[in-house]
Backbone of each chain as nested JSON, in Angstrom:
{
  "chains": [
    {"id": "A", "residues": [
      {"number": 1, "name": "MET", "atoms": {"N": [-2.754, -1.161, -40.714], "CA": [-2.336, -0.799, -39.409], "C": [-0.986, -1.031, -39.318]}},
      {"number": 2, "name": "ASN", "atoms": {"N": [-0.001, -0.261, -38.86], "CA": [1.38, -0.545, -38.646], "C": [1.469, -0.662, -37.177]}},
      {"number": 3, "name": "PHE", "atoms": {"N": [2.878, -0.963, -36.664], "CA": [3.073, -1.705, -35.394], "C": [2.908, -0.489, -34.208]}},
      {"number": 4, "name": "GLU", "atoms": {"N": [3.106, 0.758, -34.559], "CA": [3.304, 1.833, -33.63], "C": [1.858, 2.161, -33.181]}},
      {"number": 5, "name": "ASN", "atoms": {"N": [0.919, 2.227, -34.074], "CA": [-0.478, 2.461, -33.688], "C": [-1.176, 1.376, -32.65]}},
      {"number": 6, "name": "PHE", "atoms": {"N": [-0.669, 0.118, -33.182], "CA": [-1.212, -1.079, -32.531], "C": [-0.517, -1.219, -31.235]}},
      {"number": 7, "name": "PHE", "atoms": {"N": [0.821, -0.733, -31.061], "CA": [1.197, -0.705, -29.577], "C": [0.533, 0.46, -28.765]}},
      {"number": 8, "name": "TRP", "atoms": {"N": [0.273, 1.522, -29.258], "CA": [-0.325, 2.595, -28.51], "C": [-2.028, 2.208, -27.968]}},
      {"number": 9, "name": "ILE", "atoms": {"N": [-2.749, 1.521, -29.022], "CA": [-3.988, 1.161, -28.577], "C": [-3.925, 0.174, -27.43]}},
      {"number": 10, "name": "LEU", "atoms": {"N": [-2.905, -0.896, -27.721], "CA": [-2.686, -1.953, -26.651], "C": [-2.408, -1.282, -25.251]}},
      {"number": 11, "name": "GLN", "atoms": {"N": [-1.402, -0.207, -25.282], "CA": [-0.956, 0.286, -23.896], "C": [-2.382, 1.014, -23.324]}},
      {"number": 12, "name": "ILE", "atoms": {"N": [-3.44, 1.486, -24.146], "CA": [-4.614, 2.199, -23.697], "C": [-5.477, 1.248, -22.942]}},
      {"number": 13, "name": "PHE", "atoms": {"N": [-5.591, 0.03, -23.688], "CA": [-6.412, -1.088, -23.168], "C": [-5.868, -1.475, -21.726]}},
      {"number": 14, "name": "ILE", "atoms": {"N": [-4.521, -1.764, -21.796], "CA": [-3.882, -2.244, -20.585], "C": [-3.953, -1.271, -19.318]}},
      {"number": 15, "name": "ALA", "atoms": {"N": [-3.787, 0.108, -19.794], "CA": [-4.181, 1.131, -18.457], "C": [-5.435, 1.162, -18.186]}},
      {"number": 16, "name": "ILE", "atoms": {"N": [-6.483, 1.019, -18.914], "CA": [-7.931, 0.806, -18.45], "C": [-7.863, -0.226, -17.384]}},
      {"number": 17, "name": "GLY", "atoms": {"N": [-7.502, -1.425, -17.947], "CA": [-7.619, -2.482, -16.962], "C": [-7.051, -2.513, -15.803]}},
      {"number": 18, "name": "LEU", "atoms": {"N": [-5.72, -1.941, -15.694], "CA": [-4.966, -1.571, -14.523], "C": [-5.47, -0.712, -13.592]}},
      {"number": 19, "name": "ILE", "atoms": {"N": [-6.166, 0.539, -14.073], "CA": [-6.745, 1.513, -13.246], "C": [-8.099, 0.866, -12.541]}},
      {"number": 20, "name": "GLY", "atoms": {"N": [-8.897, 0.365, -13.569], "CA": [-10.03, -0.206, -13.031], "C": [-10.122, -1.14, -12.106]}},
      {"number": 21, "name": "SER", "atoms": {"N": [-9.312, -2.134, -12.204], "CA": [-9.036, -3.475, -11.34], "C": [-8.548, -2.901, -10.063]}},
      {"number": 22, "name": "SER", "atoms": {"N": [-7.597, -1.981, -10.051], "CA": [-6.8, -1.718, -8.747], "C": [-8.029, -0.758, -7.941]}},
      {"number": 23, "name": "ILE", "atoms": {"N": [-8.816, 0.105, -8.607], "CA": [-9.727, 0.769, -7.832], "C": [-10.92, -0.167, -7.212]}},
      {"number": 24, "name": "ALA", "atoms": {"N": [-11.053, -1.3, -8.163], "CA": [-12.03, -2.299, -7.6], "C": [-11.485, -2.799, -6.28]}},
      {"number": 25, "name": "ALA", "atoms": {"N": [-10.251, -3.406, -6.419], "CA": [-9.584, -4.236, -5.377], "C": [-9.504, -3.155, -4.158]}},
      {"number": 26, "name": "ILE", "atoms": {"N": [-9.45, -1.959, -4.223], "CA": [-9.57, -1.112, -2.909], "C": [-10.851, -1.071, -2.56]}},
      {"number": 27, "name": "ARG", "atoms": {"N": [-11.955, -0.856, -3.186], "CA": [-13.274, -0.506, -2.686], "C": [-14.172, -1.582, -2.679]}},
      {"number": 28, "name": "PHE", "atoms": {"N": [-13.876, -2.918, -2.855], "CA": [-14.969, -3.951, -2.782], "C": [-14.933, -4.15, -1.392]}},
      {"number": 29, "name": "LYS", "atoms": {"N": [-16.125, -4.427, -0.814], "CA": [-16.59, -4.592, 0.696], "C": [-16.416, -6.25, 0.938]}},
      {"number": 30, "name": "ASN", "atoms": {"N": [-16.761, -6.958, 0.023], "CA": [-16.645, -8.322, 0.01], "C": [-15.15, -8.934, -0.078]}},
      {"number": 31, "name": "LEU", "atoms": {"N": [-14.516, -9.612, 0.65], "CA": [-13.127, -9.94, 0.559], "C": [-12.917, -10.737, -0.521]}},
      {"number": 32, "name": "ILE", "atoms": {"N": [-13.636, -11.719, -0.956], "CA": [-13.367, -12.589, -2.03], "C": [-13.456, -11.909, -3.438]}},
      {"number": 33, "name": "ALA", "atoms": {"N": [-14.301, -10.882, -3.465], "CA": [-14.229, -10.154, -4.61], "C": [-13.134, -9.174, -4.874]}},
      {"number": 34, "name": "ALA", "atoms": {"N": [-12.663, -8.748, -3.587], "CA": [-11.329, -8.192, -3.712], "C": [-10.1, -8.828, -4.103]}},
      {"number": 35, "name": "VAL", "atoms": {"N": [-10.083, -10.248, -3.762], "CA": [-9.217, -11.242, -4.061], "C": [-9.243, -11.404, -5.766]}},
      {"number": 36, "name": "ILE", "atoms": {"N": [-10.504, -11.51, -6.261], "CA": [-10.62, -11.513, -7.791], "C": [-10.09, -10.42, -8.262]}},
      {"number": 37, "name": "ALA", "atoms": {"N": [-10.376, -9.161, -7.882], "CA": [-9.806, -7.997, -8.461], "C": [-8.321, -7.934, -8.632]}},
      {"number": 38, "name": "MET", "atoms": {"N": [-7.786, -8.402, -7.459], "CA": [-6.156, -8.55, -7.309], "C": [-5.774, -9.408, -8.364]}},
      {"number": 39, "name": "ALA", "atoms": {"N": [-6.432, -10.457, -8.67], "CA": [-6.129, -11.526, -9.756], "C": [-5.981, -10.743, -11.141]}},
      {"number": 40, "name": "VAL", "atoms": {"N": [-7.185, -10.13, -11.393], "CA": [-7.249, -9.386, -12.708], "C": [-6.118, -8.483, -12.785]}},
      {"number": 41, "name": "PHE", "atoms": {"N": [-5.892, -7.825, -11.653], "CA": [-4.567, -6.658, -11.669], "C": [-3.407, -7.36, -11.98]}},
      {"number": 42, "name": "SER", "atoms": {"N": [-3.12, -8.609, -11.269], "CA": [-1.936, -9.069, -11.714], "C": [-1.695, -9.583, -12.997]}},
      {"number": 43, "name": "LEU", "atoms": {"N": [-2.929, -10.051, -13.708], "CA": [-3.199, -10.364, -15.194], "C": [-2.759, -9.145, -16.075]}},
      {"number": 44, "name": "ALA", "atoms": {"N": [-3.429, -8.051, -15.837], "CA": [-2.935, -6.938, -16.447], "C": [-1.463, -6.352, -16.459]}},
      {"number": 45, "name": "LEU", "atoms": {"N": [-1.08, -6.532, -15.084], "CA": [0.702, -6.316, -15.023], "C": [1.274, -7.252, -15.654]}},
      {"number": 46, "name": "SER", "atoms": {"N": [1.05, -8.439, -15.731], "CA": [1.809, -9.392, -16.563], "C": [1.897, -9.395, -18.046]}},
      {"number": 47, "name": "VAL", "atoms": {"N": [0.387, -8.764, -18.557], "CA": [0.562, -8.393, -20.071], "C": [1.37, -7.249, -20.363]}},
      {"number": 48, "name": "GLU", "atoms": {"N": [1.334, -6.381, -19.2], "CA": [2.121, -5.074, -19.494], "C": [3.669, -5.112, -19.577]}},
      {"number": 49, "name": "PHE", "atoms": {"N": [4.141, -6.376, -18.678], "CA": [5.627, -6.518, -18.87], "C": [6.035, -7.068, -19.81]}},
      {"number": 50, "name": "TYR", "atoms": {"N": [4.939, -7.97, -20.541], "CA": [5.114, -8.676, -21.686], "C": [5.185, -7.927, -22.989]}},
      {"number": 51, "name": "VAL", "atoms": {"N": [4.348, -6.678, -23.107], "CA": [4.33, -5.77, -24.103], "C": [5.715, -4.986, -24.217]}},
      {"number": 52, "name": "LEU", "atoms": {"N": [6.157, -4.906, -22.872], "CA": [7.493, -4.116, -22.782], "C": [8.544, -4.862, -23.085]}},
      {"number": 53, "name": "GLN", "atoms": {"N": [8.572, -6.068, -23.637], "CA": [9.644, -7.051, -23.97], "C": [10.351, -7.497, -22.803]}},
      {"number": 54, "name": "ALA", "atoms": {"N": [9.688, -7.878, -21.548], "CA": [10.46, -8.477, -20.62], "C": [9.712, -9.934, -20.168]}},
      {"number": 55, "name": "PRO", "atoms": {"N": [9.773, -10.927, -21.197], "CA": [8.967, -12.195, -20.699], "C": [9.507, -12.996, -19.669]}},
      {"number": 56, "name": "ASP", "atoms": {"N": [10.501, -12.77, -19.085], "CA": [10.932, -13.448, -17.862], "C": [10.472, -13.021, -16.643]}},
      {"number": 57, "name": "VAL", "atoms": {"N": [10.266, -11.593, -16.561], "CA": [9.525, -10.93, -15.555], "C": [8.07, -11.215, -15.747]}},
      {"number": 58, "name": "ALA", "atoms": {"N": [7.408, -11.395, -16.809], "CA": [6.297, -11.652, -16.974], "C": [5.676, -13.078, -16.315]}},
      {"number": 59, "name": "ILE", "atoms": {"N": [6.752, -14.099, -16.631], "CA": [6.439, -15.35, -16.252], "C": [6.519, -15.507, -14.641]}},
      {"number": 60, "name": "ALA", "atoms": {"N": [7.35, -14.574, -13.948], "CA": [7.542, -14.617, -12.348], "C": [6.367, -13.94, -12.043]}},
      {"number": 61, "name": "GLU", "atoms": {"N": [5.804, -12.82, -12.494], "CA": [4.68, -12.18, -12.131], "C": [3.404, -13.293, -12.067]}},
      {"number": 62, "name": "ALA", "atoms": {"N": [3.356, -13.804, -13.352], "CA": [2.189, -14.687, -13.481], "C": [2.04, -15.695, -12.386]}},
      {"number": 63, "name": "GLY", "atoms": {"N": [3.245, -16.307, -12.074], "CA": [3.24, -17.421, -11.274], "C": [3.07, -16.786, -9.732]}},
      {"number": 64, "name": "VAL", "atoms": {"N": [3.494, -15.709, -9.424], "CA": [3.316, -15.232, -7.96], "C": [1.899, -14.505, -8.071]}},
      {"number": 65, "name": "GLY", "atoms": {"N": [1.724, -13.983, -9.077], "CA": [0.341, -13.228, -8.827], "C": [-0.991, -14.042, -9.104]}},
      {"number": 66, "name": "ALA", "atoms": {"N": [-0.824, -15.247, -10.126], "CA": [-2.075, -15.973, -10.125], "C": [-2.193, -17.015, -9.188]}},
      {"number": 67, "name": "GLY", "atoms": {"N": [-0.945, -17.681, -8.957], "CA": [-1.107, -18.975, -8.079], "C": [-1.003, -18.568, -6.526]}},
      {"number": 68, "name": "LEU", "atoms": {"N": [0.175, -18.161, -6.384], "CA": [0.594, -17.959, -4.986], "C": [-0.223, -16.854, -4.027]}},
      {"number": 69, "name": "THR", "atoms": {"N": [-0.564, -15.909, -4.58], "CA": [-1.1, -14.719, -3.605], "C": [-2.599, -15.174, -3.475]}},
      {"number": 70, "name": "THR", "atoms": {"N": [-3.058, -15.559, -4.646], "CA": [-4.587, -15.861, -4.606], "C": [-4.843, -16.933, -3.471]}},
      {"number": 71, "name": "ALA", "atoms": {"N": [-3.95, -18.076, -3.661], "CA": [-3.965, -19.126, -2.466], "C": [-3.829, -18.503, -1.186]}},
      {"number": 72, "name": "MET", "atoms": {"N": [-2.876, -17.876, -1.008], "CA": [-2.515, -17.204, 0.422], "C": [-3.406, -16.322, 0.835]}},
      {"number": 73, "name": "TYR", "atoms": {"N": [-4.152, -15.591, 0.003], "CA": [-5.163, -14.646, 0.377], "C": [-6.39, -15.368, 1.013]}},
      {"number": 74, "name": "LEU", "atoms": {"N": [-6.633, -16.55, 0.13], "CA": [-7.774, -17.414, 0.519], "C": [-7.608, -18.195, 1.835]}},
      {"number": 75, "name": "LEU", "atoms": {"N": [-6.372, -18.586, 2.157], "CA": [-5.846, -19.015, 3.36], "C": [-6.258, -18.191, 4.587]}},
      {"number": 76, "name": "ALA", "atoms": {"N": [-5.861, -16.86, 4.402], "CA": [-6.034, -16.067, 5.466], "C": [-7.348, -15.74, 5.674]}},
      {"number": 77, "name": "ILE", "atoms": {"N": [-8.212, -15.699, 4.411], "CA": [-9.736, -15.228, 4.623], "C": [-10.543, -16.462, 5.455]}},
      {"number": 78, "name": "ARG", "atoms": {"N": [-9.919, -17.738, 4.977], "CA": [-10.576, -18.902, 5.806], "C": [-10.476, -18.638, 7.126]}},
      {"number": 79, "name": "ASN", "atoms": {"N": [-9.445, -18.189, 7.825], "CA": [-9.299, -18.332, 8.957], "C": [-9.999, -16.932, 9.76]}},
      {"number": 80, "name": "THR", "atoms": {"N": [-10.411, -15.909, 8.978], "CA": [-11.253, -14.948, 9.531], "C": [-12.664, -14.911, 8.779]}},
      {"number": 81, "name": "THR", "atoms": {"N": [-13.005, -13.747, 8.791], "CA": [-14.461, -13.631, 7.956], "C": [-14.199, -13.048, 6.72]}},
      {"number": 82, "name": "ASP", "atoms": {"N": [-15.152, -13.356, 5.69], "CA": [-15.087, -12.714, 4.309], "C": [-15.842, -11.335, 4.154]}},
      {"number": 83, "name": "GLU", "atoms": {"N": [-16.255, -10.734, 5.217], "CA": [-16.792, -9.398, 4.989], "C": [-15.939, -8.469, 5.656]}},
      {"number": 84, "name": "GLU", "atoms": {"N": [-15.915, -7.255, 5.211], "CA": [-15.016, -6.415, 5.836], "C": [-15.728, -5.809, 7.055]}},
      {"number": 85, "name": "VAL", "atoms": {"N": [-15.072, -5.542, 8.363], "CA": [-15.771, -5.205, 9.268], "C": [-15.504, -3.632, 9.564]}},
      {"number": 86, "name": "VAL", "atoms": {"N": [-16.494, -3.029, 9.741], "CA": [-16.52, -1.495, 9.945], "C": [-16.744, -1.268, 11.329]}},
      {"number": 87, "name": "GLU", "atoms": {"N": [-15.7, -0.673, 12.038], "CA": [-15.723, -0.305, 13.492], "C": [-16.826, 0.789, 13.657]}}
    ]},
    {"id": "B", "residues": [
      {"number": 1, "name": "MET", "atoms": {"N": [-3.269, -5.486, -47.761], "CA": [-3.218, -5.846, -46.142], "C": [-2.651, -7.057, -45.674]}},
      {"number": 2, "name": "THR", "atoms": {"N": [-1.311, -7.01, -44.998], "CA": [-0.716, -8.0, -44.853], "C": [-1.265, -8.84, -43.627]}},
      {"number": 3, "name": "PRO", "atoms": {"N": [-0.811, -10.149, -43.439], "CA": [-1.329, -11.108, -42.352], "C": [-0.936, -10.452, -41.163]}},
      {"number": 4, "name": "GLU", "atoms": {"N": [0.278, -9.707, -41.04], "CA": [0.318, -9.248, -39.49], "C": [-0.604, -7.977, -39.162]}},
      {"number": 5, "name": "SER", "atoms": {"N": [-1.15, -7.162, -40.036], "CA": [-2.296, -6.364, -39.762], "C": [-3.633, -7.218, -39.416]}},
      {"number": 6, "name": "LEU", "atoms": {"N": [-4.002, -8.393, -40.156], "CA": [-5.019, -9.19, -39.588], "C": [-4.715, -9.666, -38.215]}},
      {"number": 7, "name": "PHE", "atoms": {"N": [-3.467, -10.152, -37.906], "CA": [-3.446, -10.556, -36.421], "C": [-3.51, -9.216, -35.528]}},
      {"number": 8, "name": "MET", "atoms": {"N": [-3.243, -8.059, -35.988], "CA": [-3.338, -6.937, -35.082], "C": [-4.873, -6.806, -34.735]}},
      {"number": 9, "name": "GLY", "atoms": {"N": [-5.364, -6.897, -35.978], "CA": [-6.901, -6.509, -35.564], "C": [-7.565, -7.639, -34.727]}},
      {"number": 10, "name": "ALA", "atoms": {"N": [-7.25, -8.775, -34.933], "CA": [-7.886, -9.988, -34.17], "C": [-7.489, -9.658, -32.629]}},
      {"number": 11, "name": "MET", "atoms": {"N": [-6.266, -9.5, -32.399], "CA": [-5.952, -9.036, -30.991], "C": [-6.475, -7.8, -30.367]}},
      {"number": 12, "name": "ILE", "atoms": {"N": [-6.775, -6.819, -31.228], "CA": [-7.574, -5.737, -30.66], "C": [-8.976, -6.021, -30.178]}},
      {"number": 13, "name": "LEU", "atoms": {"N": [-9.609, -6.962, -31.23], "CA": [-10.642, -7.425, -31.027], "C": [-10.93, -8.446, -29.747]}},
      {"number": 14, "name": "LEU", "atoms": {"N": [-9.716, -9.119, -29.274], "CA": [-9.875, -9.848, -28.241], "C": [-9.606, -9.059, -27.074]}},
      {"number": 15, "name": "PHE", "atoms": {"N": [-8.798, -8.01, -27.137], "CA": [-8.805, -6.889, -26.011], "C": [-10.088, -6.357, -25.56]}},
      {"number": 16, "name": "LEU", "atoms": {"N": [-10.833, -5.973, -26.781], "CA": [-12.036, -5.3, -26.557], "C": [-13.267, -6.432, -25.708]}},
      {"number": 17, "name": "SER", "atoms": {"N": [-13.111, -7.545, -26.114], "CA": [-13.922, -8.514, -25.476], "C": [-13.502, -8.852, -23.972]}},
      {"number": 18, "name": "ALA", "atoms": {"N": [-12.113, -8.625, -23.781], "CA": [-11.555, -8.825, -22.397], "C": [-12.181, -7.717, -21.644]}},
      {"number": 19, "name": "THR", "atoms": {"N": [-12.36, -6.386, -22.243], "CA": [-12.9, -5.1, -21.54], "C": [-14.059, -5.408, -21.162]}},
      {"number": 20, "name": "LEU", "atoms": {"N": [-14.972, -5.995, -21.98], "CA": [-16.46, -6.299, -21.73], "C": [-16.462, -7.464, -20.695]}},
      {"number": 21, "name": "THR", "atoms": {"N": [-15.684, -8.258, -20.557], "CA": [-15.563, -9.177, -19.43], "C": [-15.228, -8.507, -18.104]}},
      {"number": 22, "name": "MET", "atoms": {"N": [-14.283, -7.516, -18.274], "CA": [-13.896, -6.886, -16.847], "C": [-15.045, -6.007, -16.539]}},
      {"number": 23, "name": "ILE", "atoms": {"N": [-15.839, -5.271, -17.412], "CA": [-16.883, -4.84, -16.841], "C": [-18.019, -5.548, -15.952]}},
      {"number": 24, "name": "ARG", "atoms": {"N": [-18.347, -6.836, -16.459], "CA": [-18.997, -7.795, -15.814], "C": [-18.37, -8.108, -14.421]}},
      {"number": 25, "name": "MET", "atoms": {"N": [-16.993, -8.278, -14.63], "CA": [-16.406, -8.627, -13.242], "C": [-16.479, -7.386, -12.278]}},
      {"number": 26, "name": "LEU", "atoms": {"N": [-16.588, -6.06, -12.692], "CA": [-16.549, -4.874, -11.821], "C": [-18.157, -4.971, -11.098]}},
      {"number": 27, "name": "LEU", "atoms": {"N": [-19.089, -5.21, -11.935], "CA": [-20.425, -5.006, -11.596], "C": [-21.404, -6.151, -11.598]}},
      {"number": 28, "name": "GLY", "atoms": {"N": [-20.614, -7.123, -11.348], "CA": [-21.337, -8.726, -11.192], "C": [-21.971, -8.674, -9.897]}},
      {"number": 29, "name": "PRO", "atoms": {"N": [-23.29, -8.969, -9.667], "CA": [-23.926, -8.737, -8.337], "C": [-23.247, -9.868, -7.452]}},
      {"number": 30, "name": "THR", "atoms": {"N": [-23.032, -11.171, -8.013], "CA": [-22.735, -12.147, -7.106], "C": [-21.14, -12.513, -7.098]}},
      {"number": 31, "name": "ILE", "atoms": {"N": [-20.995, -13.378, -6.166], "CA": [-19.285, -13.702, -6.478], "C": [-19.162, -14.827, -7.512]}},
      {"number": 32, "name": "PRO", "atoms": {"N": [-20.287, -15.664, -7.772], "CA": [-19.746, -16.833, -8.946], "C": [-19.852, -16.228, -10.267]}},
      {"number": 33, "name": "ASP", "atoms": {"N": [-20.384, -14.956, -10.329], "CA": [-20.38, -14.173, -11.656], "C": [-18.999, -13.706, -11.761]}},
      {"number": 34, "name": "ARG", "atoms": {"N": [-18.414, -13.115, -10.587], "CA": [-17.186, -12.613, -10.72], "C": [-16.169, -13.8, -11.148]}},
      {"number": 35, "name": "VAL", "atoms": {"N": [-16.181, -14.699, -10.448], "CA": [-15.194, -15.999, -10.655], "C": [-15.236, -16.483, -12.254]}},
      {"number": 36, "name": "VAL", "atoms": {"N": [-16.449, -16.558, -12.752], "CA": [-16.641, -17.007, -14.274], "C": [-15.959, -15.895, -15.063]}},
      {"number": 37, "name": "ALA", "atoms": {"N": [-16.372, -14.44, -14.676], "CA": [-15.527, -13.659, -15.523], "C": [-14.082, -13.367, -15.553]}},
      {"number": 38, "name": "LEU", "atoms": {"N": [-13.521, -13.669, -14.343], "CA": [-12.116, -13.864, -13.96], "C": [-11.597, -15.183, -15.099]}},
      {"number": 39, "name": "ASP", "atoms": {"N": [-12.315, -16.211, -15.04], "CA": [-11.758, -17.349, -15.753], "C": [-11.938, -17.067, -17.272]}},
      {"number": 40, "name": "ALA", "atoms": {"N": [-12.878, -16.499, -17.785], "CA": [-13.283, -16.086, -19.142], "C": [-11.977, -14.811, -19.517]}},
      {"number": 41, "name": "LEU", "atoms": {"N": [-11.77, -14.024, -18.736], "CA": [-10.722, -12.957, -18.909], "C": [-9.362, -13.657, -19.148]}},
      {"number": 42, "name": "THR", "atoms": {"N": [-9.083, -14.569, -18.112], "CA": [-7.563, -15.269, -18.145], "C": [-7.492, -15.964, -19.675]}},
      {"number": 43, "name": "THR", "atoms": {"N": [-8.57, -16.665, -19.837], "CA": [-8.583, -17.426, -21.229], "C": [-8.506, -16.737, -22.521]}},
      {"number": 44, "name": "THR", "atoms": {"N": [-9.115, -15.448, -22.636], "CA": [-9.107, -14.502, -23.587], "C": [-7.673, -13.793, -23.801]}},
      {"number": 45, "name": "THR", "atoms": {"N": [-7.143, -13.75, -22.351], "CA": [-5.724, -12.921, -22.542], "C": [-4.774, -13.842, -22.798]}},
      {"number": 46, "name": "ALA", "atoms": {"N": [-4.717, -15.164, -22.617], "CA": [-3.821, -16.232, -22.986], "C": [-3.956, -16.19, -24.562]}},
      {"number": 47, "name": "GLY", "atoms": {"N": [-5.067, -16.241, -24.99], "CA": [-5.142, -16.149, -26.747], "C": [-4.297, -14.993, -27.173]}},
      {"number": 48, "name": "ALA", "atoms": {"N": [-4.654, -13.816, -26.618], "CA": [-3.994, -12.483, -26.948], "C": [-2.423, -12.554, -26.877]}},
      {"number": 49, "name": "MET", "atoms": {"N": [-2.029, -13.301, -25.71], "CA": [-0.5, -13.578, -25.715], "C": [0.046, -14.169, -26.718]}},
      {"number": 50, "name": "VAL", "atoms": {"N": [-0.64, -15.168, -27.176], "CA": [-0.273, -16.206, -28.14], "C": [-0.176, -15.51, -29.57]}},
      {"number": 51, "name": "LEU", "atoms": {"N": [-1.025, -14.48, -29.847], "CA": [-1.117, -13.787, -30.831], "C": [-0.131, -12.663, -30.986]}},
      {"number": 52, "name": "TYR", "atoms": {"N": [0.353, -11.983, -29.716], "CA": [1.426, -11.156, -29.855], "C": [2.667, -11.984, -30.031]}},
      {"number": 53, "name": "GLY", "atoms": {"N": [2.936, -13.044, -29.591], "CA": [4.05, -13.748, -29.796], "C": [4.246, -13.967, -31.421]}},
      {"number": 54, "name": "VAL", "atoms": {"N": [3.082, -14.422, -32.107], "CA": [3.178, -14.369, -33.496], "C": [3.449, -13.2, -34.228]}},
      {"number": 55, "name": "ILE", "atoms": {"N": [2.794, -12.088, -33.615], "CA": [3.207, -10.907, -34.335], "C": [4.696, -10.267, -34.252]}},
      {"number": 56, "name": "THR", "atoms": {"N": [5.171, -10.447, -33.06], "CA": [6.479, -10.046, -32.88], "C": [7.435, -11.116, -33.388]}},
      {"number": 57, "name": "GLU", "atoms": {"N": [7.137, -12.33, -33.663], "CA": [8.029, -13.408, -33.925], "C": [8.973, -13.667, -32.825]}},
      {"number": 58, "name": "GLN", "atoms": {"N": [8.45, -13.778, -31.697], "CA": [9.4, -14.137, -30.32], "C": [8.666, -15.471, -29.962]}},
      {"number": 59, "name": "ALA", "atoms": {"N": [9.281, -16.515, -29.732], "CA": [8.957, -17.687, -29.412], "C": [8.858, -17.988, -27.861]}},
      {"number": 60, "name": "VAL", "atoms": {"N": [9.811, -16.87, -27.351], "CA": [9.699, -17.033, -25.725], "C": [8.397, -16.727, -25.06]}},
      {"number": 61, "name": "ILE", "atoms": {"N": [7.713, -15.7, -25.75], "CA": [6.368, -15.204, -25.215], "C": [5.288, -16.406, -24.968]}},
      {"number": 62, "name": "ILE", "atoms": {"N": [5.257, -17.306, -25.935], "CA": [4.198, -18.23, -25.769], "C": [4.38, -19.071, -24.499]}},
      {"number": 63, "name": "ASP", "atoms": {"N": [5.576, -19.23, -24.071], "CA": [5.827, -19.824, -22.588], "C": [4.891, -19.186, -21.564]}},
      {"number": 64, "name": "VAL", "atoms": {"N": [4.998, -17.791, -21.546], "CA": [4.192, -17.1, -20.705], "C": [2.793, -17.402, -20.742]}},
      {"number": 65, "name": "ALA", "atoms": {"N": [2.232, -17.654, -21.983], "CA": [0.834, -18.145, -22.028], "C": [0.461, -19.375, -21.536]}},
      {"number": 66, "name": "LEU", "atoms": {"N": [1.353, -20.293, -21.595], "CA": [1.339, -21.638, -21.054], "C": [1.347, -21.632, -19.409]}},
      {"number": 67, "name": "VAL", "atoms": {"N": [2.152, -20.902, -18.988], "CA": [2.474, -20.882, -17.462], "C": [1.127, -20.072, -17.083]}},
      {"number": 68, "name": "TYR", "atoms": {"N": [0.69, -19.2, -17.706], "CA": [-0.414, -18.4, -17.055], "C": [-1.602, -19.106, -17.18]}},
      {"number": 69, "name": "ALA", "atoms": {"N": [-1.901, -20.057, -18.154], "CA": [-3.118, -20.82, -18.409], "C": [-3.253, -21.892, -17.343]}},
      {"number": 70, "name": "VAL", "atoms": {"N": [-2.053, -22.453, -16.86], "CA": [-1.934, -23.487, -15.958], "C": [-2.353, -22.931, -14.504]}},
      {"number": 71, "name": "LEU", "atoms": {"N": [-1.603, -21.679, -14.268], "CA": [-1.786, -21.116, -12.934], "C": [-3.152, -20.499, -12.648]}},
      {"number": 72, "name": "SER", "atoms": {"N": [-3.832, -19.957, -13.784], "CA": [-5.096, -19.47, -13.632], "C": [-6.137, -20.414, -13.492]}},
      {"number": 73, "name": "TYR", "atoms": {"N": [-5.766, -21.739, -13.842], "CA": [-6.652, -22.872, -13.724], "C": [-6.62, -23.402, -12.075]}},
      {"number": 74, "name": "ILE", "atoms": {"N": [-5.37, -23.163, -11.502], "CA": [-5.245, -23.625, -10.247], "C": [-5.853, -22.486, -9.319]}},
      {"number": 75, "name": "ALA", "atoms": {"N": [-5.848, -21.159, -9.724], "CA": [-6.378, -20.344, -8.928], "C": [-7.965, -20.267, -8.981]}},
      {"number": 76, "name": "THR", "atoms": {"N": [-8.632, -20.588, -10.122], "CA": [-10.095, -20.853, -10.297], "C": [-10.454, -21.97, -9.419]}},
      {"number": 77, "name": "LEU", "atoms": {"N": [-9.587, -22.922, -9.334], "CA": [-10.122, -24.205, -8.635], "C": [-10.005, -23.759, -7.068]}},
      {"number": 78, "name": "TYR", "atoms": {"N": [-8.87, -22.944, -6.74], "CA": [-8.89, -22.532, -5.332], "C": [-10.165, -21.772, -4.806]}},
      {"number": 79, "name": "ILE", "atoms": {"N": [-10.433, -20.921, -5.59], "CA": [-11.767, -20.089, -5.247], "C": [-12.94, -20.707, -5.176]}},
      {"number": 80, "name": "ALA", "atoms": {"N": [-13.066, -21.863, -6.25], "CA": [-14.254, -22.476, -6.149], "C": [-14.402, -23.519, -5.117]}},
      {"number": 81, "name": "ARG", "atoms": {"N": [-13.192, -24.057, -4.776], "CA": [-13.153, -24.937, -3.582], "C": [-13.367, -24.183, -2.449]}},
      {"number": 82, "name": "TYR", "atoms": {"N": [-13.115, -22.858, -2.29], "CA": [-13.43, -22.026, -1.106], "C": [-14.813, -21.952, -0.901]}},
      {"number": 83, "name": "LEU", "atoms": {"N": [-15.559, -21.494, -2.48], "CA": [-16.794, -21.085, -2.219], "C": [-17.769, -22.268, -1.923]}},
      {"number": 84, "name": "VAL", "atoms": {"N": [-17.449, -23.456, -2.253], "CA": [-18.288, -24.596, -2.02], "C": [-18.091, -25.34, -0.731]}},
      {"number": 85, "name": "LYS", "atoms": {"N": [-16.81, -25.553, -0.404], "CA": [-16.615, -26.181, 1.125], "C": [-16.102, -25.223, 2.183]}},
      {"number": 86, "name": "ARG", "atoms": {"N": [-15.879, -24.218, 1.924], "CA": [-15.369, -23.205, 2.888], "C": [-13.891, -23.734, 3.344]}},
      {"number": 87, "name": "ARG", "atoms": {"N": [-13.149, -24.469, 2.591], "CA": [-11.979, -25.061, 2.877], "C": [-10.928, -24.856, 1.601]}},
      {"number": 88, "name": "VAL", "atoms": {"N": [-9.549, -24.672, 1.99], "CA": [-8.671, -24.552, 1.043], "C": [-7.445, -25.384, 1.367]}},
      {"number": 89, "name": "GLY", "atoms": {"N": [-7.009, -26.005, 0.007], "CA": [-5.796, -27.008, 0.243], "C": [-6.294, -28.451, -0.114]}},
      {"number": 90, "name": "LEU", "atoms": {"N": [-5.301, -29.407, 0.265], "CA": [-5.714, -30.643, -0.244], "C": [-6.772, -31.41, 0.451]}},
      {"number": 91, "name": "ALA", "atoms": {"N": [-6.549, -31.2, 1.953], "CA": [-7.514, -31.999, 2.804], "C": [-8.929, -31.481, 2.726]}}
    ]}
  ]
}
């Protein structure tokens, strides 16, 4: 296997992960499940930055996506309810 | 067969198992299923990141795997603490 084929196979896997997790983050009714889907989305985005030869951007994305936004969304959910309210 | 192609095959297998774990994350019935799937997905992808650094011979890339492993541990801890105690933070 040469590196070109390997690169495109990797791109296909990352694209499947990005699309699946973003659709899940939009459509989940339980907000904790949506936060978990957002964490998976940021993981896939970090891997994508990293395959495209930008390791510093990937470090920033990993820090913000995995640590900060998960904690802040959970703080926000704690002060409200964890089910989506349909009017 | 060179060692690089062996590493490439191992990394493709890791991504395949990450895809299976993501299917469990998408259709897991309860929240703890999804949290465990997220943790397994992060660990698998950190291993794949180290393999990619070995393939492309860039030592910078391994730092990203270290940062991601530590931060995903913190995120899993936060979610578990919310699920058990309904509380987030140190107190």
